[in-house]
C-alpha atoms as one frame of an Amber mdcrd trajectory, in Angstrom:
protein
   0.000   0.000   0.000   2.857   2.398   0.756   4.652   1.734  -2.528   1.697
   1.477  -4.924  -0.960   3.746  -3.386   1.232   5.980  -1.153  -1.161   5.018
   1.631   0.127   4.757   5.182  -3.087   3.632   6.891  -5.462   0.676   6.735
  -8.322   1.465   4.357 -10.398  -1.612   5.123 -10.728  -4.291   7.785 -13.013
  -7.281   7.280 -14.439  -8.987  10.346 -17.124 -11.552  11.030 -19.366 -12.066
  14.019 -19.561 -15.478  15.731 -23.212 -15.818  14.722 -25.699 -13.702  12.795
 -27.641 -12.923  15.985 -24.754 -11.001  17.564 -23.942  -8.842  14.502 -25.241
  -5.658  16.159 -23.240  -6.369  19.327 -20.097  -7.019  17.248 -20.645  -3.717
  15.408 -20.919  -1.860  18.732 -17.723  -3.521  20.029 -15.810  -2.614  16.851
 -17.077   0.967  17.088 -15.891   1.331  20.690 -12.473  -0.257  19.929 -11.897
   1.995  16.901 -13.016   5.124  18.790 -10.622   4.267  21.622  -7.697   3.564
  19.244  -8.417   6.758  17.270  -8.584   8.705  20.566 -12.052  10.110  19.815
 -13.823  11.805  22.735 -17.219  10.535  23.837 -20.113  12.914  24.457 -20.507
  14.201  28.019 -23.005  16.466  29.754 -20.827  19.518  29.088 -19.397  18.850
  25.628 -20.228  17.111  22.402 -18.287  14.009  21.420 -16.145  13.613  18.323
 -17.789  12.130  15.235 -16.606   8.749  13.987 -13.821   9.034  11.428 -14.606
   5.571  10.054 -17.563   3.654   8.620 -18.773   0.202   9.627 -20.970  -1.591
   7.125 -22.694  -4.887   7.827 -23.864  -7.460   5.302 -27.441  -6.464   6.140
 -26.716  -2.850   5.166 -25.003  -3.951   1.931 -27.964  -6.222   1.182 -30.363
  -3.305   1.723 -28.326  -1.135  -0.658 -28.337  -3.947  -3.249 -32.119  -4.363
  -2.917 -32.565  -0.610  -3.357 -30.469  -0.693  -6.554 -32.433  -3.701  -7.822
 -35.754  -1.959  -7.152 -34.532   1.109  -9.060 -33.512  -1.076 -12.019 -36.936
  -2.776 -11.939 -38.699   0.610 -12.058 -36.422   1.747 -14.909 -37.057  -1.430
 -16.923 -40.794  -1.082 -16.226 -40.718   2.448 -17.679 -38.879   1.192 -20.777
 -41.434  -1.627 -21.152 -44.299   0.858 -20.759 -42.894   3.102 -23.497 -42.438
   0.042 -25.736 -46.075  -0.951 -25.140 -47.317   2.514 -26.058 -45.207   2.570
 -29.238 -46.403  -0.940 -30.142 -50.005   0.034 -29.419 -49.756   3.077 -31.684
 -48.354   0.759 -34.377 -51.359  -1.561 -33.968 -53.738   1.404 -34.162 -52.106
   2.625 -37.388 -52.259  -0.845 -38.947 -55.932  -1.159 -38.009 -56.711   2.303
 -39.439 -55.061   1.330 -42.728 -56.940  -1.984 -42.697 -60.294  -0.236 -42.113
 -59.562   2.282 -44.895 -58.505  -0.390 -47.415 -61.465  -2.641 -46.623 -64.183
   0.012 -46.508 -66.034  -1.495 -49.485 -65.796  -4.985 -47.959 -67.250  -3.641
 -44.672 -70.096  -1.942 -46.575 -70.793  -5.160 -48.507 -70.887  -7.219 -45.315
 -73.240  -4.730 -43.661 -75.529  -4.653 -46.701 -75.973  -8.458 -46.560 -76.867
  -8.460 -42.862 -73.721  -8.008 -40.737 -74.378  -5.875 -37.675 -72.077  -3.200
 -36.285 -71.106  -5.498 -33.395 -69.996  -8.186 -35.889 -67.691  -5.707 -37.658
 -66.441  -4.459 -34.267 -65.644  -8.025 -33.139 -63.886  -8.810 -36.422 -61.487
  -5.878 -36.154 -60.971  -6.309 -32.405 -60.015  -9.971 -32.945 -57.585  -8.882
 -35.660 -56.010  -6.324 -33.290 -55.738  -8.921 -30.501 -54.175 -11.451 -32.913
 -51.613  -8.831 -33.988 -50.628  -8.040 -30.397 -50.622 -11.695 -29.235 -48.434
 -12.669 -32.210 -46.033  -9.907 -31.199 -46.229 -11.227 -27.613 -45.355 -14.782
 -28.716 -42.365 -13.505 -30.707 -41.292 -11.346 -27.723 -41.564 -14.241 -25.233
 -39.575 -16.565 -27.529 -36.884 -13.904 -28.037 -36.790 -13.201 -24.274 -36.415
 -16.887 -23.359 -33.799 -17.339 -26.086 -31.826 -14.297 -24.878 -32.023 -15.529
 -21.263 -30.611 -18.941 -22.174 -27.922 -17.283 -24.316 -26.868 -15.203 -21.277
 -26.865 -18.384 -19.165 -24.750 -20.208 -21.737 -22.172 -17.485 -22.450 -22.051
 -15.442 -19.206 -22.878 -18.403 -16.897 -25.448 -16.380 -14.975 -28.188 -18.357
 -13.233 -31.646 -17.702 -14.703 -35.155 -18.686 -13.668 -38.174 -17.903 -15.837
 -41.442 -17.871 -13.923 -44.672 -19.008 -15.559 -46.651 -16.045 -14.170 -44.434
 -13.579 -16.066 -45.234 -15.306 -19.388 -48.979 -15.405 -18.581 -48.901 -11.730
 -17.552 -47.120 -10.766 -20.791 -49.898 -12.396 -22.854 -52.560 -10.689 -20.718
 -50.849  -7.319 -21.305 -50.624  -8.071 -25.067 -54.345  -8.858 -25.203 -55.213
  -5.701 -23.252 -52.981  -3.613 -25.547 -54.695  -5.074 -28.620 -58.169  -4.324
 -27.251 -57.218  -0.844 -25.984 -55.517   0.390 -29.142 -57.701  -1.563 -31.578
 -61.008  -0.370 -30.093 -61.209   3.018 -31.818 -60.431   1.797 -35.371 -62.854
  -1.126 -34.865 -65.549   1.254 -33.572 -64.970   3.510 -36.582 -65.407   0.501
 -38.897 -68.617  -0.549 -37.103 -70.136   2.945 -37.499 -69.614   3.145 -41.268
 -72.701   3.813 -43.356 -73.132   0.744 -45.639 -74.187   2.819 -48.679 -71.294
   5.265 -48.343 -68.890   2.362 -47.673 -69.917   0.519 -50.859 -69.455   3.729
 -52.886 -65.961   4.279 -51.368 -63.137   4.181 -53.942
């Protein structure tokens, strides 16, 4: 340390308690020993004591910091996923708008032979859901493939939970319904005569 870092003091000491139950007691003992060796004054009735010129960190504290970092990463990834869902939903809405516009005459023809507005609405909603669920299937397959690739090359342990896959399909279905509703409603409200005349 003197030769490489020009450091003439101990920067770190690692210690372990006898059992996990006495960690707090061990921390208190280390604090009192270090304060005594560093000649720090304790607080009295007439004067304030010196602040510690060292830090003691337990595994519990490090674990709490790690959990806090993990929670922050989860929130960040959730925001990225939310933005991706919105962008994907807008893509579905655009595709459905184009589909409604291109098939206006077909919609008018179906309505003129007896199809109700709810039938047209269901048709386009099912198409929107199929689009989003297909994207969900591709996303799940890519996610599982990427996870196993990380496991194979980086040797990180992975565990894929079934609920996360089910939730992803539920979110895909909801996205399809939410963003496909307005184009489907527009298709269902078309006037059959005007739709048949549409060029």
